[in-house]
N, CA, C and O atoms as CSV, one atom per row, in Angstrom:
chain,resi,resn,atom,element,x,y,z
A,1,SER,N,N,184.657,394.506,68.879
A,1,SER,CA,C,184.545,395.174,70.168
A,1,SER,C,C,185.654,394.679,71.093
A,1,SER,O,O,185.959,393.487,71.121
A,2,ARG,N,N,186.239,395.571,71.828
A,2,ARG,CA,C,187.333,395.240,72.741
A,2,ARG,C,C,186.856,395.383,74.178
A,2,ARG,O,O,186.181,396.352,74.525
A,3,ILE,N,N,187.213,394.407,75.012
A,3,ILE,CA,C,186.881,394.433,76.436
A,3,ILE,C,C,188.176,394.323,77.223
A,3,ILE,O,O,189.033,393.494,76.918
A,4,LYS,N,N,188.309,395.163,78.235
A,4,LYS,CA,C,189.503,395.164,79.081
A,4,LYS,C,C,189.063,394.956,80.526
A,4,LYS,O,O,188.190,395.666,81.024
A,5,ILE,N,N,189.671,393.980,81.195
A,5,ILE,CA,C,189.364,393.690,82.596
A,5,ILE,C,C,190.645,393.845,83.400
A,5,ILE,O,O,191.668,393.238,83.081
A,6,THR,N,N,190.582,394.664,84.447
A,6,THR,CA,C,191.747,394.865,85.303
A,6,THR,C,C,191.332,394.770,86.764
A,6,THR,O,O,190.171,394.990,87.110
A,7,GLY,N,N,192.279,394.446,87.600
A,7,GLY,CA,C,192.049,394.394,89.035
A,7,GLY,C,C,193.126,395.180,89.748
A,7,GLY,O,O,194.240,395.328,89.247
A,8,GLU,N,N,192.789,395.676,90.908
A,8,GLU,CA,C,193.750,396.467,91.680
A,8,GLU,C,C,193.513,396.236,93.162
A,8,GLU,O,O,192.375,396.172,93.628
A,9,GLU,N,N,194.596,396.116,93.878
A,9,GLU,CA,C,194.513,395.965,95.331
A,9,GLU,C,C,195.019,397.237,95.984
A,9,GLU,O,O,196.164,397.642,95.785
A,10,GLY,N,N,194.153,397.862,96.765
A,10,GLY,CA,C,194.537,399.034,97.531
A,10,GLY,C,C,194.829,398.631,98.965
A,10,GLY,O,O,194.823,397.446,99.299
A,11,GLU,N,N,195.082,399.605,99.798
A,11,GLU,CA,C,195.381,399.311,101.199
A,11,GLU,C,C,194.201,398.638,101.891
A,11,GLU,O,O,194.379,397.681,102.645
A,12,ASN,N,N,192.995,399.141,101.634
A,12,ASN,CA,C,191.801,398.609,102.294
A,12,ASN,C,C,190.743,398.082,101.333
A,12,ASN,O,O,189.687,397.622,101.769
A,13,THR,N,N,191.011,398.143,100.039
A,13,THR,CA,C,190.007,397.738,99.055
A,13,THR,C,C,190.607,396.862,97.960
A,13,THR,O,O,191.819,396.820,97.749
A,14,ILE,N,N,189.715,396.174,97.284
A,14,ILE,CA,C,190.047,395.437,96.066
A,14,ILE,C,C,189.042,395.902,95.019
A,14,ILE,O,O,187.844,395.976,95.290
A,15,SER,N,N,189.531,396.214,93.829
A,15,SER,CA,C,188.616,396.675,92.790
A,15,SER,C,C,188.813,395.881,91.508
A,15,SER,O,O,189.916,395.441,91.184
A,16,VAL,N,N,187.718,395.714,90.797
A,16,VAL,CA,C,187.723,395.078,89.486
A,16,VAL,C,C,187.082,396.063,88.523
A,16,VAL,O,O,186.019,396.616,88.803
A,17,ARG,N,N,187.731,396.276,87.392
A,17,ARG,CA,C,187.238,397.212,86.382
A,17,ARG,C,C,187.011,396.446,85.082
A,17,ARG,O,O,187.869,395.686,84.632
A,18,VAL,N,N,185.844,396.660,84.493
A,18,VAL,CA,C,185.518,396.084,83.187
A,18,VAL,C,C,185.125,397.241,82.284
A,18,VAL,O,O,184.198,397.991,82.589
A,19,GLU,N,N,185.838,397.381,81.168
A,19,GLU,CA,C,185.533,398.479,80.253
A,19,GLU,C,C,185.589,397.995,78.812
A,19,GLU,O,O,186.223,396.986,78.503
A,20,ASP,N,N,184.909,398.737,77.933
A,20,ASP,CA,C,184.880,398.340,76.531
A,20,ASP,C,C,184.953,399.560,75.620
A,20,ASP,O,O,184.952,400.706,76.069
A,21,ASP,N,N,185.017,399.272,74.336
A,21,ASP,CA,C,185.062,400.348,73.344
A,21,ASP,C,C,183.759,400.427,72.550
A,21,ASP,O,O,183.750,400.867,71.400
A,22,GLY,N,N,182.665,400.000,73.167
A,22,GLY,CA,C,181.353,400.005,72.513
A,22,GLY,C,C,180.728,401.386,72.457
A,22,GLY,O,O,181.421,402.403,72.506
A,23,LYS,N,N,179.403,401.405,72.354
A,23,LYS,CA,C,178.685,402.674,72.180
A,23,LYS,C,C,178.587,403.501,73.454
A,23,LYS,O,O,178.219,404.675,73.394
A,24,GLY,N,N,178.906,402.919,74.598
A,24,GLY,CA,C,178.843,403.656,75.856
A,24,GLY,C,C,177.432,403.758,76.400
A,24,GLY,O,O,176.490,403.196,75.840
A,25,ILE,N,N,177.301,404.478,77.494
A,25,ILE,CA,C,176.013,404.681,78.156
A,25,ILE,C,C,175.834,406.183,78.348
A,25,ILE,O,O,176.692,406.829,78.949
A,26,PRO,N,N,174.736,406.749,77.852
A,26,PRO,CA,C,174.511,408.191,78.028
A,26,PRO,C,C,174.496,408.565,79.516
A,26,PRO,O,O,174.074,407.773,80.359
A,27,ASP,N,N,174.956,409.763,79.822
A,27,ASP,CA,C,175.039,410.213,81.217
A,27,ASP,C,C,173.715,410.084,81.959
A,27,ASP,O,O,173.698,409.700,83.128
A,28,ASP,N,N,172.605,410.400,81.292
A,28,ASP,CA,C,171.308,410.355,81.974
A,28,ASP,C,C,170.812,408.926,82.221
A,28,ASP,O,O,169.793,408.734,82.884
A,29,MET,N,N,171.514,407.936,81.699
A,29,MET,CA,C,171.116,406.540,81.890
A,29,MET,C,C,172.063,405.771,82.814
A,29,MET,O,O,171.782,404.626,83.169
A,30,LYS,N,N,173.169,406.382,83.200
A,30,LYS,CA,C,174.197,405.654,83.953
A,30,LYS,C,C,173.682,405.053,85.262
A,30,LYS,O,O,173.986,403.896,85.554
A,31,GLU,N,N,172.931,405.782,86.040
A,31,GLU,CA,C,172.423,405.222,87.299
A,31,GLU,C,C,171.267,404.256,87.064
A,31,GLU,O,O,171.020,403.370,87.882
A,32,LYS,N,N,170.563,404.422,85.954
A,32,LYS,CA,C,169.436,403.533,85.657
A,32,LYS,C,C,169.880,402.108,85.373
A,32,LYS,O,O,169.113,401.172,85.595
A,33,VAL,N,N,171.117,401.921,84.880
A,33,VAL,CA,C,171.558,400.553,84.572
A,33,VAL,C,C,171.609,399.680,85.819
A,33,VAL,O,O,171.612,398.454,85.715
A,34,PHE,N,N,171.649,400.299,86.997
A,34,PHE,CA,C,171.682,399.534,88.247
A,34,PHE,C,C,170.286,399.273,88.810
A,34,PHE,O,O,170.151,398.654,89.866
A,35,GLU,N,N,169.251,399.739,88.115
A,35,GLU,CA,C,167.883,399.481,88.560
A,35,GLU,C,C,167.463,398.073,88.148
A,35,GLU,O,O,167.840,397.582,87.084
A,36,ARG,N,N,166.685,397.444,89.001
A,36,ARG,CA,C,166.208,396.089,88.720
A,36,ARG,C,C,165.405,396.060,87.416
A,36,ARG,O,O,164.509,396.877,87.205
A,37,SER,N,N,165.737,395.123,86.566
A,37,SER,CA,C,165.058,394.874,85.284
A,37,SER,C,C,165.239,395.985,84.256
A,37,SER,O,O,164.498,396.030,83.274
A,38,TYR,N,N,166.215,396.895,84.456
A,38,TYR,CA,C,166.458,397.935,83.453
A,38,TYR,C,C,167.108,397.309,82.220
A,38,TYR,O,O,168.049,396.525,82.338
A,39,SER,N,N,166.611,397.653,81.065
A,39,SER,CA,C,167.175,397.194,79.803
A,39,SER,C,C,166.798,398.204,78.733
A,39,SER,O,O,165.657,398.661,78.685
A,40,ASP,N,N,167.753,398.558,77.873
A,40,ASP,CA,C,167.381,399.454,76.780
A,40,ASP,C,C,166.966,398.613,75.569
A,40,ASP,O,O,167.143,397.395,75.550
A,41,GLU,N,N,166.419,399.279,74.579
A,41,GLU,CA,C,165.858,398.554,73.440
A,41,GLU,C,C,166.900,397.811,72.611
A,41,GLU,O,O,166.537,396.915,71.850
A,42,SER,N,N,168.179,398.151,72.731
A,42,SER,CA,C,169.205,397.487,71.925
A,42,SER,C,C,169.827,396.277,72.622
A,42,SER,O,O,170.573,395.527,71.993
A,43,SER,N,N,169.537,396.074,73.900
A,43,SER,CA,C,170.134,394.933,74.601
A,43,SER,C,C,169.196,393.737,74.548
A,43,SER,O,O,167.994,393.871,74.316
A,44,HIS,N,N,169.773,392.578,74.767
A,44,HIS,CA,C,168.987,391.348,74.715
A,44,HIS,C,C,168.972,390.653,76.066
A,44,HIS,O,O,168.650,389.467,76.150
A,45,GLY,N,N,169.316,391.374,77.115
A,45,GLY,CA,C,169.394,390.771,78.441
A,45,GLY,C,C,168.121,390.940,79.247
A,45,GLY,O,O,167.105,391.437,78.762
A,46,THR,N,N,168.214,390.511,80.492
A,46,THR,CA,C,167.069,390.585,81.401
A,46,THR,C,C,167.062,391.864,82.218
A,46,THR,O,O,166.066,392.179,82.870
A,47,GLY,N,N,168.169,392.609,82.190
A,47,GLY,CA,C,168.248,393.809,82.999
A,47,GLY,C,C,168.611,393.530,84.444
A,47,GLY,O,O,168.426,394.391,85.304
A,48,MET,N,N,169.122,392.346,84.724
A,48,MET,CA,C,169.433,391.966,86.098
A,48,MET,C,C,170.929,391.999,86.411
A,48,MET,O,O,171.299,392.060,87.584
A,49,GLY,N,N,171.791,391.961,85.410
A,49,GLY,CA,C,173.228,391.839,85.629
A,49,GLY,C,C,173.831,392.937,86.484
A,49,GLY,O,O,174.378,392.659,87.551
A,50,ALA,N,N,173.740,394.181,86.032
A,50,ALA,CA,C,174.325,395.298,86.773
A,50,ALA,C,C,173.631,395.475,88.119
A,50,ALA,O,O,174.278,395.793,89.117
A,51,TYR,N,N,172.328,395.270,88.147
A,51,TYR,CA,C,171.572,395.353,89.402
A,51,TYR,C,C,172.123,394.367,90.430
A,51,TYR,O,O,172.376,394.740,91.576
A,52,LEU,N,N,172.310,393.112,90.024
A,52,LEU,CA,C,172.808,392.094,90.955
A,52,LEU,C,C,174.240,392.376,91.397
A,52,LEU,O,O,174.580,392.183,92.565
A,53,VAL,N,N,175.075,392.830,90.473
A,53,VAL,CA,C,176.456,393.174,90.838
A,53,VAL,C,C,176.461,394.254,91.914
A,53,VAL,O,O,177.189,394.138,92.900
A,54,LYS,N,N,175.661,395.300,91.738
A,54,LYS,CA,C,175.619,396.392,92.719
A,54,LYS,C,C,175.061,395.905,94.054
A,54,LYS,O,O,175.587,396.269,95.106
A,55,MET,N,N,174.011,395.090,94.032
A,55,MET,CA,C,173.420,394.575,95.277
A,55,MET,C,C,174.419,393.703,96.046
A,55,MET,O,O,174.529,393.810,97.267
A,56,ILE,N,N,175.138,392.850,95.334
A,56,ILE,CA,C,176.135,391.990,95.984
A,56,ILE,C,C,177.280,392.836,96.533
A,56,ILE,O,O,177.729,392.615,97.658
A,57,ALA,N,N,177.757,393.804,95.747
A,57,ALA,CA,C,178.842,394.677,96.214
A,57,ALA,C,C,178.417,395.438,97.466
A,57,ALA,O,O,179.185,395.529,98.423
A,58,GLN,N,N,177.204,395.986,97.468
A,58,GLN,CA,C,176.730,396.733,98.633
A,58,GLN,C,C,176.520,395.823,99.836
A,58,GLN,O,O,176.733,396.250,100.970
A,59,ALA,N,N,176.110,394.588,99.614
A,59,ALA,CA,C,175.955,393.635,100.719
A,59,ALA,C,C,177.302,393.320,101.361
A,59,ALA,O,O,177.370,392.931,102.527
A,60,CYS,N,N,178.369,393.492,100.591
A,60,CYS,CA,C,179.733,393.279,101.098
A,60,CYS,C,C,180.383,394.600,101.499
A,60,CYS,O,O,181.606,394.688,101.602
A,61,GLU,N,N,179.560,395.632,101.726
A,61,GLU,CA,C,180.010,396.971,102.115
A,61,GLU,C,C,180.901,397.623,101.062
A,61,GLU,O,O,181.813,398.383,101.388
A,62,GLY,N,N,180.625,397.317,99.798
A,62,GLY,CA,C,181.340,397.920,98.681
A,62,GLY,C,C,180.372,398.678,97.799
A,62,GLY,O,O,179.312,399.110,98.251
A,63,ASP,N,N,180.742,398.839,96.531
A,63,ASP,CA,C,179.874,399.559,95.605
A,63,ASP,C,C,180.231,399.183,94.174
A,63,ASP,O,O,181.285,398.602,93.916
A,64,ALA,N,N,179.351,399.518,93.259
A,64,ALA,CA,C,179.582,399.369,91.825
A,64,ALA,C,C,179.197,400.685,91.168
A,64,ALA,O,O,178.177,401.284,91.512
A,65,THR,N,N,180.011,401.131,90.228
A,65,THR,CA,C,179.762,402.396,89.539
A,65,THR,C,C,179.957,402.205,88.037
A,65,THR,O,O,180.576,401.236,87.596
A,66,VAL,N,N,179.426,403.134,87.269
A,66,VAL,CA,C,179.637,403.144,85.822
A,66,VAL,C,C,180.005,404.555,85.402
A,66,VAL,O,O,179.473,405.533,85.927
A,67,LYS,N,N,180.912,404.649,84.459
A,67,LYS,CA,C,181.319,405.936,83.893
A,67,LYS,C,C,181.831,405.698,82.484
A,67,LYS,O,O,181.837,404.560,82.015
A,68,ASP,N,N,182.255,406.735,81.812
A,68,ASP,CA,C,182.801,406.599,80.467
A,68,ASP,C,C,184.182,405.963,80.529
A,68,ASP,O,O,184.973,406.255,81.426
A,69,SER,N,N,184.461,405.094,79.571
A,69,SER,CA,C,185.761,404.441,79.472
A,69,SER,C,C,186.686,405.251,78.577
A,69,SER,O,O,186.231,405.903,77.637
A,70,GLN,N,N,187.965,405.214,78.860
A,70,GLN,CA,C,188.941,405.849,77.979
A,70,GLN,C,C,189.032,405.110,76.646
A,70,GLN,O,O,189.589,405.629,75.679
A,71,LEU,N,N,188.481,403.892,76.600
A,71,LEU,CA,C,188.450,403.131,75.351
A,71,LEU,C,C,187.330,403.602,74.429
A,71,LEU,O,O,187.294,403.235,73.254
A,72,GLY,N,N,186.410,404.420,74.964
A,72,GLY,CA,C,185.323,404.958,74.167
A,72,GLY,C,C,183.947,404.453,74.544
A,72,GLY,O,O,182.946,405.043,74.136
A,73,GLY,N,N,183.867,403.379,75.310
A,73,GLY,CA,C,182.580,402.815,75.708
A,73,GLY,C,C,182.268,403.102,77.160
A,73,GLY,O,O,182.407,404.228,77.636
A,74,ALA,N,N,181.839,402.053,77.857
A,74,ALA,CA,C,181.477,402.171,79.274
A,74,ALA,C,C,182.526,401.493,80.144
A,74,ALA,O,O,183.235,400.589,79.702
A,75,ARG,N,N,182.608,401.946,81.382
A,75,ARG,CA,C,183.527,401.372,82.371
A,75,ARG,C,C,182.752,401.098,83.648
A,75,ARG,O,O,182.152,402.005,84.226
A,76,PHE,N,N,182.764,399.852,84.082
A,76,PHE,CA,C,182.136,399.459,85.339
A,76,PHE,C,C,183.229,399.156,86.346
A,76,PHE,O,O,184.162,398.408,86.051
A,77,ASP,N,N,183.119,399.733,87.533
A,77,ASP,CA,C,184.056,399.479,88.625
A,77,ASP,C,C,183.302,398.835,89.777
A,77,ASP,O,O,182.238,399.310,90.176
A,78,VAL,N,N,183.855,397.755,90.309
A,78,VAL,CA,C,183.320,397.115,91.506
A,78,VAL,C,C,184.399,397.226,92.570
A,78,VAL,O,O,185.509,396.724,92.394
A,79,ILE,N,N,184.071,397.885,93.674
A,79,ILE,CA,C,185.024,398.125,94.756
A,79,ILE,C,C,184.529,397.405,96.000
A,79,ILE,O,O,183.398,397.609,96.440
A,80,LEU,N,N,185.384,396.565,96.560
A,80,LEU,CA,C,185.045,395.813,97.764
A,80,LEU,C,C,186.053,396.114,98.853
A,80,LEU,O,O,187.245,396.260,98.582
A,81,ASN,N,N,185.578,396.205,100.082
A,81,ASN,CA,C,186.467,396.392,101.222
A,81,ASN,C,C,187.123,395.070,101.579
A,81,ASN,O,O,186.489,394.016,101.538
A,82,LYS,N,N,188.388,395.136,101.927
A,82,LYS,CA,C,189.078,393.932,102.392
A,82,LYS,C,C,188.541,393.555,103.765
A,82,LYS,O,O,188.155,394.418,104.553
A,83,VAL,N,N,188.521,392.277,104.035
A,83,VAL,CA,C,188.093,391.813,105.361
A,83,VAL,C,C,189.236,391.104,106.044
A,83,VAL,O,O,189.086,390.635,107.172
């Protein structure tokens, strides 16, 4: 499995992108990954990771999103406003 992490600085934002070439996340589940304690049957986690990332990003007036990666898996973007 391949993981790619990139960062970008915009005029008013800083973003971090994490993407992989794994199985991806079905469209109907993309927003659910940010729900507290969400976990699918194939994962071994607590379901708190994406939830906490989104909560922290929103507390900093930013956001976290998930979409399909060009690598074939999932892509998570965390966007924060510069202060």
